[in-house]
Residue, then its C-alpha position, 0 to 999 in steps of 0.5 A: m362812759t362819761i368824758p369830762a371837758i373843760t373850756i376856758l371863756g377869758t380866765r373863767p373856765i367851763f366844766y362838762q360831762h358828755p356821755v358817750s351813750h347819747t347826746e347830753v351835756v352838762k354844762c357848769v358855769v362857774a362864776p355869776h354873770s354879774r363879774r366883769l369878764s376883765e377882773g377874771m383870775e385877779v380876784p383871790e375869792f373867784r381863785r379860790e372858787i375856781l380851784r375848788h371846781y377843778e378839784a371836782f372836776r378832778r375827782m369827777a373824771k376818774 
């Protein structure tokens, strides 16, 4: 079994997959490091990118 999780740093989500059988955690940070945290969801291009990741994460989590 794999437990999906999301944490939020400012307005940026970070997606995790945590397998129960062992302690390996997979992390996906959506935004490149060059963007400032203060820009966050104000940038339409970033919102579209985040929504694509949320949809993929939701499908994976089922």
